[in-house]
matplotlib code that plots the C-alpha trace (Angstrom):
import matplotlib.pyplot as plt

x = [84.2, 85.9, 84.2, 86.5, 86.3, 87.6, 90.3, 88.9, 91.8, 94.8, 97.9, 100.4, 103.7, 106.1, 109.5, 110.2, 108.3, 108.3, 106.1, 103.0, 102.9, 103.4, 100.5, 97.9, 96.7, 96.1, 94.3, 92.0, 91.0, 90.6, 88.3, 86.2, 85.6, 84.5, 87.5, 89.6, 93.0, 95.3, 98.9, 101.9, 105.0, 108.3, 111.2, 112.2, 112.8, 109.1, 107.3, 103.9, 102.8, 102.4, 99.5, 96.1, 93.4, 91.4, 94.2, 94.0, 97.3, 98.1, 100.9, 102.2, 102.7, 100.3, 97.5, 98.5, 98.3, 94.9, 93.6, 94.9, 95.3, 94.6, 97.2, 100.3, 101.6, 105.3, 107.1, 110.5, 112.9, 111.7, 108.7, 108.9, 107.4, 105.5, 103.3, 100.2, 98.8, 99.9, 103.1, 103.2, 106.4, 105.7, 109.2, 110.4, 111.8, 112.9, 116.0, 118.6, 121.4, 123.1, 125.7, 125.9, 128.5, 128.7, 124.9, 122.2, 120.4, 116.9, 116.8, 117.9, 115.6, 115.2, 112.7, 109.9, 107.2, 104.5, 104.1, 106.2, 104.2, 106.7, 106.7, 107.3, 108.9, 112.5, 112.1, 109.4, 111.6, 114.3, 111.9, 110.1, 113.4, 114.0, 110.5, 111.3, 114.5, 113.2, 109.6, 108.1, 106.8, 104.9, 105.4, 102.7, 103.4, 101.1, 102.9, 103.8, 101.0, 102.9, 102.8, 99.0, 98.7, 101.6, 99.7, 97.4, 100.2, 100.9, 104.6, 104.9, 107.5, 106.3, 105.3, 107.6, 110.2, 112.9, 112.9, 112.7, 115.4, 114.9, 118.2, 118.1, 120.8, 121.1, 122.4, 125.0, 128.3, 130.2, 127.8, 126.1, 127.1, 125.8, 129.2, 131.2, 129.4, 128.4, 130.8, 129.7, 126.0, 126.8, 127.9, 125.3, 122.3, 123.4, 122.9, 119.4, 119.2, 117.1, 114.8, 115.9, 114.2, 116.5, 115.1, 117.4, 116.9, 115.6, 118.8, 121.1, 123.9, 122.4, 125.5, 125.0, 121.4, 122.4, 124.8, 122.2, 119.6, 122.0, 121.7, 117.9, 116.9, 114.2, 115.6, 116.2, 113.9, 114.8, 111.9, 111.5, 108.4, 106.8, 105.3, 107.6, 105.0, 104.1, 107.8, 108.3, 105.4, 106.7, 110.2, 111.1, 114.4, 116.3, 119.9, 120.9, 123.4, 122.4, 119.0, 115.6, 113.9, 115.4, 113.1, 110.1, 111.0, 111.7, 108.2, 106.8, 109.0, 111.2, 115.0, 117.6, 121.3, 123.3, 126.7, 128.9, 125.9, 126.8, 125.0, 125.6, 122.3, 121.7, 118.5, 120.5, 122.9, 125.8, 128.6, 131.8, 132.7, 130.6, 131.6, 129.3, 126.1, 124.7, 125.4, 124.1, 120.8, 120.4, 120.8, 118.3, 115.7, 116.0, 114.5, 116.4, 114.4, 117.0, 117.2, 113.4, 112.9, 115.4, 113.6, 110.3, 111.8, 113.2, 109.9, 108.1, 110.5, 110.3, 106.7, 104.4, 101.3, 100.0, 96.3, 96.7, 95.3, 98.3, 96.8, 93.8, 96.1, 98.1, 94.9, 93.6, 97.0, 97.2, 93.6, 94.4, 97.2, 94.9, 92.4, 94.8, 94.3, 98.0, 100.1, 103.4, 105.4, 107.7, 107.6, 109.4, 112.8, 112.8, 114.9, 115.9, 118.4, 116.3, 113.3, 115.4, 116.6, 113.0, 111.8, 114.4, 113.6, 109.8, 110.2, 107.9, 108.5, 105.2, 104.4]
y = [86.3, 85.8, 87.5, 89.9, 89.5, 91.9, 90.6, 91.0, 90.5, 92.8, 92.4, 95.2, 93.6, 96.2, 96.2, 100.0, 103.0, 104.9, 102.1, 103.5, 106.6, 104.6, 102.2, 104.4, 106.1, 102.6, 101.6, 104.6, 103.6, 99.9, 100.8, 103.0, 100.0, 98.0, 95.6, 94.2, 95.4, 94.0, 94.7, 92.5, 94.0, 92.2, 92.7, 95.3, 98.3, 99.0, 100.6, 99.1, 102.2, 104.0, 101.7, 103.3, 101.7, 101.2, 99.3, 95.5, 93.7, 90.1, 89.2, 85.9, 84.1, 81.5, 84.2, 85.4, 81.9, 81.4, 84.6, 83.9, 87.3, 87.7, 90.4, 91.4, 95.0, 95.4, 98.8, 97.0, 94.6, 91.2, 89.2, 85.4, 83.0, 81.2, 84.3, 83.6, 86.0, 88.0, 89.8, 93.5, 95.7, 99.3, 100.6, 102.6, 105.5, 106.7, 105.6, 107.9, 106.5, 104.7, 102.1, 98.8, 96.2, 98.0, 98.0, 100.5, 98.9, 100.2, 97.6, 94.6, 91.6, 89.3, 86.7, 87.7, 89.7, 89.0, 92.7, 95.8, 99.1, 101.7, 105.3, 106.8, 106.3, 106.6, 103.3, 101.6, 100.9, 99.2, 97.1, 96.0, 94.9, 92.9, 91.4, 90.2, 88.7, 86.9, 86.2, 85.6, 89.1, 91.9, 95.7, 98.4, 102.1, 103.5, 106.3, 106.1, 105.9, 107.7, 110.9, 111.1, 113.5, 115.6, 116.7, 118.7, 121.3, 124.9, 125.1, 128.9, 130.2, 130.5, 133.8, 133.3, 136.1, 133.5, 130.6, 127.1, 124.6, 120.9, 119.0, 115.3, 112.8, 109.1, 106.6, 105.0, 106.1, 106.3, 108.9, 110.5, 114.1, 114.5, 113.9, 115.6, 118.9, 118.9, 121.6, 123.8, 123.2, 124.1, 127.5, 127.9, 127.2, 130.0, 132.5, 133.9, 133.7, 130.5, 128.2, 124.6, 121.3, 118.1, 114.7, 111.7, 108.2, 105.9, 103.8, 106.8, 106.2, 107.2, 109.1, 111.3, 111.8, 112.9, 115.5, 117.1, 117.1, 119.1, 121.9, 122.4, 126.0, 128.5, 128.2, 124.5, 121.5, 117.8, 115.7, 111.9, 110.7, 108.0, 110.5, 113.0, 114.6, 117.5, 118.5, 118.3, 120.8, 123.0, 123.6, 126.1, 124.4, 121.2, 120.4, 116.7, 114.2, 111.1, 110.0, 109.2, 111.8, 114.4, 113.2, 113.5, 117.1, 118.0, 116.9, 119.9, 122.0, 123.2, 123.3, 121.1, 121.7, 118.5, 117.8, 115.4, 113.7, 110.5, 111.3, 113.8, 115.7, 119.1, 119.6, 119.7, 122.3, 120.1, 121.3, 119.7, 122.2, 123.0, 126.6, 126.9, 125.7, 129.2, 130.8, 127.8, 127.8, 131.5, 130.8, 128.0, 130.1, 132.7, 129.9, 130.7, 129.9, 127.6, 125.5, 125.3, 124.2, 121.3, 120.3, 120.2, 117.9, 115.6, 115.4, 114.5, 111.5, 110.1, 110.7, 112.5, 111.8, 114.8, 113.8, 112.1, 108.8, 106.6, 104.4, 103.6, 102.6, 100.4, 98.6, 98.1, 96.8, 94.3, 93.1, 92.5, 90.1, 88.5, 87.8, 86.2, 82.5, 82.0, 84.4, 84.4, 82.3, 81.0, 80.3, 82.5, 81.1, 79.1, 81.6, 78.8, 80.7, 83.9, 81.9, 80.0, 83.4, 84.6, 81.5, 82.1, 85.8, 85.1, 81.9, 80.0, 76.5, 75.5, 74.9]
z = [76.3, 79.7, 82.6, 84.4, 88.2, 90.8, 93.2, 96.7, 99.2, 99.1, 101.3, 101.9, 102.6, 104.2, 105.9, 106.2, 107.6, 104.2, 102.9, 104.7, 102.5, 99.4, 100.1, 101.8, 98.6, 97.2, 100.3, 100.1, 96.5, 97.4, 100.3, 98.1, 96.0, 99.0, 98.8, 101.7, 102.8, 105.4, 106.4, 107.1, 108.8, 108.2, 110.5, 113.1, 110.9, 110.4, 113.3, 114.0, 115.9, 112.5, 111.7, 112.3, 114.4, 111.2, 109.4, 110.2, 110.6, 110.0, 112.6, 111.2, 108.0, 109.2, 109.4, 105.9, 104.5, 106.1, 104.8, 101.3, 99.6, 96.0, 95.4, 97.4, 97.0, 97.9, 98.0, 98.4, 96.6, 97.9, 99.0, 99.8, 97.4, 100.2, 100.6, 98.5, 95.8, 92.8, 93.7, 92.6, 92.8, 93.5, 94.3, 97.3, 95.3, 91.9, 90.1, 91.7, 89.6, 92.5, 91.2, 93.0, 91.9, 88.5, 88.0, 88.6, 91.5, 90.6, 87.8, 89.8, 89.1, 92.1, 90.8, 93.2, 91.2, 88.7, 87.9, 88.0, 88.1, 86.7, 87.4, 83.9, 80.5, 81.9, 83.7, 81.7, 78.7, 80.6, 82.6, 79.5, 78.0, 81.2, 81.0, 77.4, 78.7, 81.8, 80.6, 84.1, 84.9, 83.2, 83.3, 83.3, 83.5, 86.1, 87.9, 91.6, 94.1, 96.9, 94.8, 94.4, 97.4, 96.1, 93.0, 95.1, 95.3, 94.8, 93.5, 93.8, 96.2, 99.8, 101.3, 104.3, 104.9, 104.7, 102.2, 103.5, 102.5, 102.9, 103.5, 102.9, 102.7, 101.8, 104.3, 101.9, 103.4, 100.1, 98.7, 101.7, 102.2, 105.8, 107.5, 104.8, 105.1, 108.8, 109.9, 107.1, 108.0, 111.6, 110.4, 107.7, 109.9, 112.3, 109.5, 109.3, 105.4, 105.5, 107.4, 107.4, 107.6, 108.1, 107.0, 106.6, 105.3, 108.1, 107.8, 108.4, 111.1, 114.5, 115.3, 112.3, 113.2, 116.7, 115.4, 113.2, 115.8, 117.9, 115.4, 115.9, 116.7, 115.8, 112.3, 112.1, 112.7, 112.4, 111.2, 111.4, 109.6, 107.6, 105.1, 103.5, 101.2, 103.7, 104.1, 100.3, 99.9, 102.8, 101.3, 98.5, 97.5, 98.4, 99.4, 98.9, 97.6, 95.5, 96.7, 95.0, 97.1, 94.7, 92.0, 94.3, 95.1, 91.5, 90.5, 92.2, 89.7, 92.6, 92.2, 93.9, 94.8, 95.1, 96.8, 94.8, 93.0, 91.3, 88.1, 85.3, 85.3, 83.8, 85.9, 89.1, 90.5, 91.5, 93.7, 95.0, 97.8, 100.8, 100.6, 97.6, 99.3, 100.2, 96.8, 95.0, 97.0, 96.3, 92.6, 92.8, 94.6, 91.7, 89.5, 86.3, 83.2, 81.7, 84.8, 85.2, 81.7, 82.2, 85.4, 83.5, 80.7, 83.4, 85.3, 82.0, 81.6, 85.0, 86.0, 83.5, 85.6, 87.5, 87.8, 91.3, 89.9, 89.9, 92.6, 90.5, 87.6, 89.9, 91.1, 87.6, 86.4, 89.2, 88.6, 84.9, 86.0, 88.6, 85.8, 83.3, 83.0, 82.0, 84.0, 82.1, 79.7, 82.4, 86.1, 88.6, 89.8, 93.1, 95.0, 97.3, 99.5, 99.7, 100.9, 103.5, 104.9, 104.9, 106.7, 109.4, 109.7, 109.8, 111.8, 109.3, 108.2, 106.7, 103.1]

ax = plt.figure().add_subplot(projection="3d")
ax.plot(x, y, z, "-o")
ax.set_aspect("equal")
plt.show()
C-alpha cells in the first residue's frame, strides 16, 4: 500500500488584489498543519502593500524555481508552465453567466492546471465533462475557500434605522450599469431611505470611480478593498448588474436587485429602468417568501457548503493529486505563445 505524504511547500500565485481574500483561509489552514506558504505577485495590478509582514514573498521566478513549490494555488485563469509544482485552479469568482465570444467564460480551459477545485454542483458537472474531454486535469468539488469566513454570519436584517444597500458593478463596459444609472444614483443617494456602500471591480474605469466617489456623504461610502466579505455582511440588500459578486451576496440568503442582468434568473429582481431602483429595493427588503425560496434553491446549486471548511477540502484535494504516481492520462498542452508572453512579462528566460 502506497504511503501518503504531505506536500510541504505551497506557492500562492496571484495577479489581482482580490486574490488575497481567496487564499488567506487556505494559508491559515496550511500554517496550522505546520506547512510552508510563500507568495508570488505577478504584474502591476496586484498591490504588494496588502501583504502582511508575516507573509513571505518570492520576488522573482528564479527564487520560485530555487524554492521548488510542491503545489501552486491560482485564483485566476493562467499560470506559466515554467513555474514548478502541481497547479490548482481556485477561481476568482462564481459563474456569473458572462458571455465571451459566444461562450460562458467561466468554463474556458487554458491548458494550465492539474486540478480544478469547483464551488458546487452547478459548475462541477460541466468541468467533469471537460476533464473527460481533455484528459489532462482532474476536478474536485470542494466549495470556495474565500467564503469560509462568510459562514460565520447572521443573515437577519440589520438593526439600523435605515437599511444598508451594497452597490457593485462589473468593469466590462457592455454590461456594467455604473455609467448608465449614475444620474439616477446621484438623485437616489440624496434621499434618506437607505445607507449606501459602493464597491466596484478593481478594473473599473478610473473616471467612473471618480464620479461615484464624488457622491460620498454621511449616507454613502465608497470602499476599495482586497476583502469584500465584511461589506457583504454589512449590507441588507444589493444592487448590481452581471457580476459574480452577486452569488457571494446571495449565499447569505439576502436579496439582490439587478440592472439589465445578462441571465434569466428567477432568484434575482431584474429591472431595465433606473426609475425602478428604489421600489425594487424596497420589495427586496421585504424578503417575500417566494423570492427567498428561489434564492435558497440557487445557493444549494452553486455552493451547498456552509461549514466554513472549503479550505481544508481544497488542501486535501491538492494533496491527493500531489501523491498520484501518474498524474493524468495526457500531458498538458505546451501553451507556447502564452508562455512566451509570460516570460516577457516576468522577464524570465531560464528553463
